[in-house]
N, C-alpha and C positions, 0 to 999 in steps of 0.2 A: 237575802244577801245581795248587796249591790254589785252589779257587774263592773269589773275593772276595765278601764280604758287607758291605753298607753299611747303617748304621742311619739311617733317615729320621725326624727329629723334627719334630713339628708343634705349634705353639701355636694352639689353636682356641677360639673362643667356645663357652661351655657348651652353647648351643642348636644349634651347628653339627653337621651329620651328613654333609655332602657331601664336604668335602676329604679326610676319612678313608676315603671310598669311591672317589673319583675318582682321586686321586694313586696309591693302590695299584693301581687298575685299569690305569692307564697303565704303571706299572712292572712289573706282572705280565705284561702283554702284551709288554713289552720282554724279559722273562726268556725268552720263547719263541724269541727271535732273537739274544740276546746272552748272554755267559757270566755276567755279574754277577748277584748276588742281593740282595734287599732285605728288611729288617724295618722295622716301622712302630711309632712310639711317640708318644704325645700327652700334652699337659698342657693343662688347660682354664682359661679365665678367664670369669667370670660375665657373661652377657648374654642377655636375653630379647627385648627390643624394640629395634629399630634406631633409637635416638634419639641425638642428639649427646651428651646427658648420660651415657647408659649406655655409649656408645662410649668416652668419655673415661675413665670409671671403669674400664672394662675394660682400656684400654691401660696404665693404671698397674699392672695385675695382670700384665702380660706379663713384667716382670723376674723375678718369682717363677717363672713357667713356664720361662723360659730357664735359670734355675739348676737346676730339677728335671730338665730334659732334658739339661743338661750332666752331671749326676750319672750319667745313663745312657750317657754317652760317645757321643752321637749324632754322626754324621759330617757332617751338614748339618741346619740348623734352619730350618723355614719358619714364618713368621708368617701364619697363614691367616685374616686378616680385612682385606679391601681397604679398606672404607669407614672402618674405625676409624683406619687410618693417614691416609687422605685427609682425614678430618674434623679432623685435628690441624694442618693447615696445608700449604701447597704445598711440595713437596720433602721432606716429613717422613719419607718412607721411608728416606732416607739417614741421618737422625738416629737413627731406630729401629734400623736394621740395625747401626750402629756401637755404639749403647748395648747392645743385646742380645748382640752378639758380646763386648763387654766383660764382660758377666755370665758368659758361658760360660768366659772366660779366668779370671775370679775363682774360679769353681767347679772349676778344674783340668781342664776338659774343653773346650778351645777348639774352636769349630765355626763355620764360615761361616754367615751368616744371610741368608736370602732373605725379603723380604716380598712378599705377593701383589700389593700395590700397585706396588712397584718392579718386580716381575717382569712385570706387564702392560705397564707403560711401556717397559721394556727390551726385551720381546718384540716390541712394535710397532716400536721403533727398529731391531731386528735385521732385521725384514721390510722396512725402508725406508719405513714408513708415514708419509705426510704428512697424509692424510685418512682418517678412519674413521667407521663407523656402529656404535652400541653398543645392546645390550639390557640393561636392568637390572630387578630386581624392586622397586626402591626407590620411595618417595614422590618426587614431582618435585623438591622442594628438595634431597634427597640426591643425586639423579641430576645436578642442576645442579653440585653440589659435585664430583662425579666428573669431569664434563665440564671444569670449571675446572682441576682438578688435571692432567688429561691435556693440556689446551691450554697450561698453564704449562710443560709439558715439550716444547712445540713441535710438537704434533700436533693438527690441527684435527678437532673432532668435528662432522661434517656433519649427522648425524641421530641421534636416540635414541628409544627406546621405554621408558617406565617402566610396570611392571606395578602399581605402587602397593600392594604387600603389606607392611604394617608388622610383622606377626608373623614373627619369624625361623624358627620351627618350620614355619609354613605355607609359607614360601619353600622350605624343604628338601623339602617334599612335592610340589613341582611335578613334572610329567612331564618326564623328561630329553629326550624327543623333541619337546616343545612348542616350544623355540627354533627348530627346523627350519621350523615353520609360521609362527611369529610374525615371524621375520626376513624373511619374504617382503614385509612392509610397510616394510622399511627401504630407504633410498636406497642403491643399490649402485654409484653413481658415485664409488667410494672405493677406497683401496688395500687395506684390511683390514676385515673385519667382526668385531666382538667379540660372540660368541654369548652370553656371560654375564660382565658386568663385576661379578661378585659371587661370592664363594667358596661361598655357600650354595645358589645356584640351580643345580640339576642341568642340565647341558648337554652332557656328554661324548659321549653317543650322537648328538648333533646336529652336532657340529663337522665331521666329514668329509662328512656329508650336505649341509650348507650350502655347503661348499667345492666339492663336486661339482656342485651346482646353479648356483652363481654364477661358478665359475672363479676366485674370489678367495681369497687366504689367509684362514683363519678361526682365531681364537684364543679362548680363554676364560681365566678366572682360574686354573683348575687346570692347563690345558695350559701356560700361561706359567710358572707356579710350578714345574712339573715340569721344564720346559726349563732354567730357571735353576738348579735343584737339580743337574741332571746336569752343567751347565757348572761349577758350584762343585766338584763331585766329580771333574772332569776326565774325564768319561765321554762316549761318543758320544751325541749328542742325537737319538736315534732310537727311536721306538716306532711301529710301523706302524698306520695307521688313525685317527690323531688330528690330521690337518691338516699343513700345510706346515712349521710351526715345528718339529715333531718328525719331519721327514722325513730328518734327518741332514745336510741341506744347510747348516745354519747353525751 
């Protein structure tokens, strides 16, 4: 039987370095236990500072990226910027996913589209979360925007920590083990902890550690996005060592 290989496409902010390392890391770990193989392909949209203006300009660029990735005939397409979607208005991930899928159809390479914003919300719902605590690298007003977006989807954000790092490159340079320590300050009287409500803040190495410490399900933007990508591809949602969502139970 021929081994199946899937092409994973990602639309990433130009200054983002994390989603192109964390999503492959999860899927490479999966390759050790499952037969499918993956290749990774990206297109970039310009963004340096995480401000509303730059995010809006960047989101307009996402159509071009979707066309480029459709030309590569990717099997699934991820929009790897959570706050860009959330800053465009509540529920906007549905609009974006539909529009970008339309672009892939136009280009002759129809692919399902996952946004990291939608994936985080959907991942929390899959876990049955009613109450969550979140960690973000954002300035407080942007964290507020993320909280409002999640709460609009029917999930209460009980507690949050904002690291207030405005430079997106600096966010990407954070220690991936830092969330394991920082989240000790979060309220754990919740259903799920979000180790990184940001695609650029590294946290993959912390997810299982936080889960083991608290006994609660722990997700991140990259874990949720990978989960939804596997769902869209019709594959088993399992990759060991990255928390409950990727345990294969859901």
